C-alpha positions as MATLAB code, in Angstrom:
seq = 'XXXXXXXXXXXXXXXXXXXXXXXXXXXXXXXXXXXXXXXXXXXXXXXXXXXXXXXXXXXXXXXXXXXXXXXXXXXXXXXXXXXXXXXXXXXXXXXXXXXXXXXXXXXXXXXXXXXXXXXXXXXXXXXXXXXXXXXXXXXXXXXXXXXXXXXXXXXXXXXXXXXXXXXXXXXXXXXXXXXXXXXXXXXXXXXXXXXXXXXXXXXXXXXXXXXXXXXXXXXXXXXXXXXXXXXXXXXXXXXXXXXXXXXXXXXXXXXXXXXXXXXXXXXXXXXXXXXXXXXXXXXXXXXXXXXXXXXXXXXXXXXXXXXXXXXXXXXXXXXXXXXXXXXXXXXXXXXXXXXXXXXXXXXXXX';
ca = [
      73.772   69.257   68.654;
      76.785   71.160   67.309;
      77.909   72.035   70.836;
      77.575   68.423   71.996;
      79.655   67.196   69.039;
      82.325   69.779   69.859;
      82.447   68.605   73.459;
      82.701   64.949   72.481;
      85.445   65.656   69.963;
      87.305   67.712   72.540;
      86.991   64.911   75.082;
      88.579   62.358   72.779;
      91.381   64.739   71.829;
      92.138   65.346   75.509;
      92.172   61.655   76.318;
      94.556   60.944   73.453;
      96.807   63.805   74.526;
      97.121   62.295   77.976;
      98.195   65.689   79.303;
      95.849   65.594   82.314;
      93.743   62.991   84.036;
      90.594   61.816   82.315;
      88.640   62.482   85.528;
      89.553   66.157   85.479;
      88.481   66.609   81.887;
      85.340   64.591   82.473;
      84.156   67.000   85.165;
      85.051   69.968   82.966;
      83.162   68.612   79.962;
      80.210   67.480   82.074;
      80.027   70.910   83.701;
      80.088   72.738   80.386;
      77.593   70.334   78.827;
      75.219   70.829   81.754;
      75.314   74.577   81.203;
      74.738   74.290   77.467;
      71.848   71.830   77.857;
      70.028   74.061   80.348;
      70.049   77.285   78.369;
      66.797   79.178   77.977;
      66.458   81.842   75.249;
      66.195   85.272   76.852;
      63.593   86.320   74.270;
      61.290   83.511   75.421;
      61.812   84.337   79.091;
      60.943   87.976   78.440;
      57.707   86.926   76.699;
      56.764   84.399   79.363;
      54.241   85.846   81.885;
      55.545   83.397   84.501;
      59.056   84.875   84.451;
      59.594   86.969   87.620;
      59.602   90.688   86.895;
      62.971   91.268   88.559;
      64.548   88.577   86.344;
      62.996   90.161   83.258;
      64.484   93.508   84.237;
      67.943   92.024   84.718;
      67.813   90.118   81.420;
      66.651   93.244   79.590;
      69.634   95.053   81.085;
      71.966   92.344   79.767;
      70.596   92.851   76.260;
      71.168   96.592   76.608;
      74.747   96.026   77.790;
      75.294   93.575   74.970;
      74.127   96.098   72.369;
      76.398   98.770   73.840;
      79.354   96.385   73.754;
      78.758   95.709   70.075;
      77.987   99.227   68.862;
      80.156  101.397   71.104;
      83.024   99.151   72.188;
      83.289   97.159   68.943;
      83.317   93.874   70.842;
      82.294   90.690   68.973;
      79.041   89.794   70.728;
      77.936   87.302   68.023;
      75.434   84.964   69.758;
      76.789   85.401   73.273;
      74.472   86.365   76.151;
      71.238   85.589   74.319;
      70.319   82.724   76.657;
      70.039   82.240   80.420;
      70.990   79.401   82.783;
      69.908   79.074   86.410;
      72.760   77.259   88.186;
      71.348   77.206   91.728;
      74.806   77.843   93.193;
      76.836   81.006   93.972;
      79.682   80.341   91.510;
      79.947   78.650   88.153;
      83.490   77.380   88.787;
      86.061   77.398   91.563;
      89.612   78.231   90.458;
      92.674   76.859   92.222;
      95.742   79.123   92.295;
      99.107   77.865   93.528;
     102.632   79.169   93.987;
     105.784   77.765   95.624;
     106.395   78.620   99.272;
     109.111   81.129   98.397;
     108.054   82.407   94.965;
     105.353   84.556   93.384;
     105.676   82.786   90.051;
     102.370   80.939   89.733;
     102.102   77.256   89.029;
     100.578   76.768   85.589;
      98.485   74.014   84.051;
      98.574   73.320   80.331;
      95.643   72.234   78.193;
      94.977   71.777   74.487;
      93.675   74.874   72.663;
      93.859   77.346   75.575;
      97.491   76.620   76.387;
      98.970   77.130   79.865;
      97.077   79.160   82.449;
      97.769   80.185   86.045;
      94.743   78.468   87.565;
      92.819   75.194   87.415;
      89.024   75.326   87.330;
      86.480   72.959   88.835;
      82.696   72.934   88.574;
      82.603   71.469   92.099;
      83.829   73.439   95.120;
      84.569   70.191   96.944;
      86.712   68.932   94.073;
      88.597   72.234   93.924;
      89.447   72.096   97.627;
      90.387   68.435   97.378;
      92.856   69.234   94.621;
      94.141   72.278   96.539;
      94.767   70.150   99.615;
      96.904   67.837   97.508;
      99.005   70.798   96.425;
      99.369   71.934  100.037;
     100.878   68.566  100.893;
     103.501   69.311   98.227;
     104.364   72.569  100.044;
     102.567   74.900   97.657;
     100.768   78.006   98.852;
      97.213   77.612   97.517;
      94.079   79.681   97.174;
      90.622   78.634   95.951;
      88.412   81.409   94.582;
      84.919   81.205   93.148;
      84.216   82.693   89.715;
      80.749   83.915   88.718;
      81.421   83.770   84.956;
      83.981   82.780   82.357;
      84.486   82.929   78.606;
      84.607   79.864   76.373;
      86.704   81.931   73.928;
      84.224   81.545   71.118;
      83.967   77.751   71.251;
      80.377   78.042   72.459;
      77.711   80.740   72.710;
      78.188   81.938   76.283;
      74.918   82.277   78.219;
      73.981   84.679   81.011;
      74.379   82.807   84.300;
      72.257   83.188   87.416;
      75.493   83.818   89.319;
      75.599   87.400   88.007;
      71.960   88.239   88.702;
      72.702   89.749   92.120;
      75.297   92.161   90.708;
      74.639   95.865   90.344;
      74.111   97.340   86.884;
      77.703   98.590   86.737;
      79.101   95.263   87.935;
      77.071   93.356   85.337;
      78.282   95.601   82.528;
      81.855   95.387   83.784;
      81.803   91.599   83.778;
      80.252   91.289   80.318;
      82.735   93.739   78.804;
      85.599   91.773   80.365;
      84.460   88.392   79.094;
      83.704   89.692   75.601;
      87.182   91.208   75.413;
      88.575   87.672   75.492;
      86.783   87.059   72.190;
      89.040   89.667   70.579;
      92.365   88.607   71.986;
      93.551   85.484   73.756;
      97.108   84.144   73.726;
      97.714   80.585   74.867;
     100.251   80.432   77.704;
      99.981   84.089   78.797;
      97.358   84.568   81.491;
      98.767   87.908   82.687;
      98.596   89.441   79.195;
      95.107   88.100   78.478;
      93.557   89.144   81.771;
      95.233   92.555   81.884;
      93.994   93.302   78.369;
      90.436   92.254   79.245;
      90.532   94.286   82.467;
      91.684   97.390   80.589;
      88.844   96.982   78.065;
      86.404   96.417   80.927;
      87.485   99.643   82.673;
      87.273  101.748   79.525;
      83.935  100.186   78.657;
      82.581  101.085   82.073;
      83.750  104.669   81.728;
      81.955  105.046   78.406;
      78.854  103.146   79.556;
      78.316  105.418   82.568;
      78.954  108.587   80.608;
      76.378  107.470   78.044;
      73.870  106.703   80.799;
      74.070  110.338   81.876;
      74.150  109.423   85.564;
      76.876  111.596   87.121;
      76.324  110.241   90.635;
      76.835  106.616   89.576;
      79.774  107.647   87.419;
      81.417  109.452   90.354;
      80.885  106.370   92.533;
      82.482  104.244   89.827;
      85.509  106.563   89.724;
      85.891  106.365   93.502;
      85.561  102.572   93.390;
      88.114  102.380   90.576;
      90.596  104.613   92.422;
      90.275  102.502   95.558;
      90.793   99.341   93.547;
      93.908  100.875   92.059;
      95.164  101.637   95.568;
      94.441   98.053   96.614;
      96.359   96.706   93.610;
      99.253   99.119   94.261;
      99.381   97.841   97.841;
      99.609   94.248   96.610;
     102.254   95.242   94.049;
     104.318   96.904   96.776;
     104.319   93.766   98.874;
     105.082   91.637   95.849;
     108.331   93.575   95.474;
     109.164   93.110   99.157;
     108.352   89.418   99.096;
     110.340   88.820   95.909;
     113.318   90.530   97.528;
     112.956   88.270  100.554;
     112.631   85.108   98.470;
     115.734   85.967   96.446;
     117.794   86.703   99.565;
     120.411   84.398  101.094;
     118.486   83.954  104.323;
     118.031   80.438  105.639;
     114.614   78.780  105.277;
     113.473   79.343  108.904;
     114.325   83.044  108.641;
     112.505   83.357  105.324;
     109.437   81.724  106.833;
     109.468   84.168  109.730;
     109.976   87.235  107.544;
     107.227   86.049  105.212;
     104.776   85.991  108.139;
     105.923   89.464  109.195;
     105.340   90.888  105.715;
     101.859   89.405  105.351;
     100.898   90.748  108.786;
     102.204   94.166  107.789;
     100.151   93.955  104.589;
      97.012   93.498  106.697;
      97.929   96.520  108.859;
      98.563   98.663  105.797;
      95.151   97.677  104.461;
      93.548   98.887  107.691;
      95.344  102.205  107.215;
      94.024  102.374  103.670;
      90.501  101.684  104.922;
      90.758  104.683  107.234;
      91.509  106.843  104.191;
      88.357  105.368  102.627;
      86.266  106.291  105.682;
      85.938  102.650  106.669;
      84.819  101.275  103.282;
      85.164   97.511  103.641;
      85.090   96.198  100.081;
      88.190   94.026  100.523;
      87.581   92.829  104.083;
      86.538   89.336  103.001;
      89.690   89.020  100.887;
      91.872   89.854  103.890;
      89.920   87.644  106.285;
      91.183   84.548  104.506;
      94.749   83.294  104.854;
      97.220   85.463  102.968;
      99.868   83.619  100.981;
     101.687   83.725   97.657;
      98.824   82.106   95.750;
      96.357   84.671   97.105;
      98.546   87.479   95.772;
      98.934   85.678   92.438;
      95.133   85.629   92.053;
      95.200   89.451   92.025;
      98.419   89.996   90.097;
      97.270   87.693   87.288;
      94.528   90.166   86.381;
      96.402   93.410   86.966;
     100.070   93.104   85.978;
      99.854   95.046   82.715;
      96.634   97.025   83.054;
      98.463  100.406   83.355;
     100.430   99.589   80.196;
      97.263   98.796   78.236;
      95.637  101.963   79.559;
      98.629  103.961   78.373;
      98.470  102.236   74.989;
      94.805  103.230   74.731;
      95.673  106.846   75.493;
      98.315  106.804   72.770;
      95.545  105.833   70.337;
      93.417  108.766   71.578;
      90.776  106.355   72.822;
      90.180  104.876   69.369;
      89.260  101.338   70.336;
      89.664   99.826   66.885;
      93.213  101.165   66.663;
      93.862  100.042   70.233;
      92.699   96.493   69.479;
      94.856   96.426   66.342;
      97.920   97.505   68.331;
      97.232   94.894   71.015;
      96.944   92.206   68.337;
     100.235   93.370   66.837;
     101.980   93.164   70.221;
     100.392   89.776   70.922;
     102.086   88.266   67.879;
     105.534   88.851   69.380;
     107.368   86.402   71.581;
     106.474   86.541   75.274;
     109.695   88.381   76.110;
     109.108   90.912   73.339;
     105.463   91.363   74.388;
     106.442   92.209   77.924;
     109.182   94.520   76.682;
     106.634   96.390   74.525;
     104.249   96.788   77.463;
     107.056   97.957   79.732;
     107.991  100.507   77.079;
     104.533  102.082   77.369;
     104.935  102.341   81.145;
     108.440  103.795   80.909;
     107.229  106.545   78.568;
     104.324  107.818   80.647;
];
């Protein structure tokens, strides 16, 4: 009942604000309400003889991850991940990213409470693509990506979703650590800061989780996977710099269009070279199979911009997570310009 009252109150606030269409907020509220109304307590599912054994094993793993997050990573688990929802679809939401034709500055959407973010979420894939097509007609580069989980930032008790049940143990832990990190720190209007912080916590959590598990083979695989992801991100960062240089140049529009195509084609070739170094590992093939554009790059950069800075900050605190969180909170209270200056300072003093 409390959750339903919160949703209804939020709906009326949003309507009065008039900051977005009622139809958009209606689908968002309906989608969240549907999730909350279909929760099943994990404890009951574990006791139910009709629950499939593989689901029981996965839910037991979630409880183990949850306990580790609370006791070892000092993350505020509260009542999160104590229930389960079967969504019968591959993603919980589809996020729309957009950027101008000649810019890597993402379009943002502003909402009450959460502030401005660099994506717009839909519980319907069709609705997401319909909205994206409208942005295309306004000459935006767009990208629609499915998300298997999200955080309600403490407004509701987040359940375990069926969308993460196919993940490996390490992927499940990684996702839960990331989403719980948002419970510690979230700044309205700063997606890059929020997501980079959560990604840094996720990576450190995974390192500690696998060490605790005493599985050196899985840990070594995680390190390899992490290093390759870092190389992928570095590749995207490199092309961001080249594209930004192009967009800021005095070239005429037709020339910029042509050079943009050249750079994105070169990005694909450089990825193939990287794959050869990885002995053909194809983790990012599906990402490159889709059209490359500014919005596609933004979807990666949003989560990675400041991860190295947060990692460096963590090292400066000798891995003491409580001190690290306190420092992040201190930095978060600065203006956006000062925040970014502080993070850059950590990178410049590596």
